[in-house]
C-alpha positions in Angstrom: 20.3 7.8 -18.9 23.8 6.6 -19.4 25.3 3.2 -18.6 26.3 4.2 -15.0 22.7 5.2 -14.3 20.9 1.8 -14.7 17.4 1.7 -13.2 17.2 -0.1 -9.9 14.3 -1.7 -8.1 13.9 -1.1 -4.4 13.9 -4.3 -2.4 11.2 -4.7 0.2 12.3 -4.9 3.9 11.0 -7.5 6.3 8.6 -4.9 7.7 7.0 -4.6 4.3 6.6 -8.4 3.7 3.8 -10.6 4.9 4.9 -12.7 7.9 5.3 -15.9 5.9 7.8 -14.2 3.6 10.0 -12.4 6.2 13.6 -13.5 6.6 13.8 -14.8 3.0 16.7 -13.3 1.2 16.0 -14.2 -2.5 15.5 -11.2 -4.8 12.2 -12.3 -6.2 10.6 -12.3 -2.7 12.2 -8.9 -2.1 11.0 -7.4 -5.3 7.4 -8.8 -5.4 6.8 -9.7 -1.8 5.4 -6.4 -0.7 2.4 -7.2 -2.8 1.2 -10.7 -1.8 -1.3 -11.0 -4.7 1.3 -10.1 -7.2 3.9 -12.4 -5.6 1.5 -15.4 -5.7 0.5 -14.8 -9.3 4.2 -14.5 -10.2 5.0 -17.8 -8.4 2.0 -19.6 -10.0 3.5 -18.6 -13.4 7.1 -19.2 -12.5 7.0 -22.5 -10.5 6.0 -24.7 -13.5 8.8 -23.1 -15.6 11.4 -24.2 -13.0 9.9 -27.6 -11.9 8.2 -29.0 -15.0 9.4 -30.1 -18.4 11.9 -32.5 -19.8 14.9 -30.2 -19.2 16.5 -30.3 -15.7 16.2 -27.4 -13.3 20.0 -27.2 -13.3 20.2 -26.8 -17.1 17.3 -24.2 -17.0 19.3 -22.1 -14.5 22.5 -22.3 -16.6 20.5 -21.1 -19.6 18.9 -18.3 -17.6 22.4 -17.2 -16.5 23.7 -17.3 -20.0 20.8 -15.3 -21.4 21.3 -12.7 -18.7 25.0 -12.6 -19.5 24.4 -12.1 -23.2 22.0 -9.2 -22.4 24.3 -7.7 -19.7 21.5 -8.1 -17.2 22.6 -7.6 -13.5 19.6 -9.3 -12.0 
């Protein structure tokens, strides 16, 4: 696989999502939302990372973006 053939995840459509997740446009919902159990487990793990701690959510997001940039991550 060369650089122009990066693997891609298929995003779930509204029809594939549970009713309570439809019409959401964030990528996490679209990647994990087709599997409600997986989505809930992901969110149980992820929410505390975003909401808790002594570092602000804004700074955490800036750090995530920088790490993604350094790793040439498109997602």
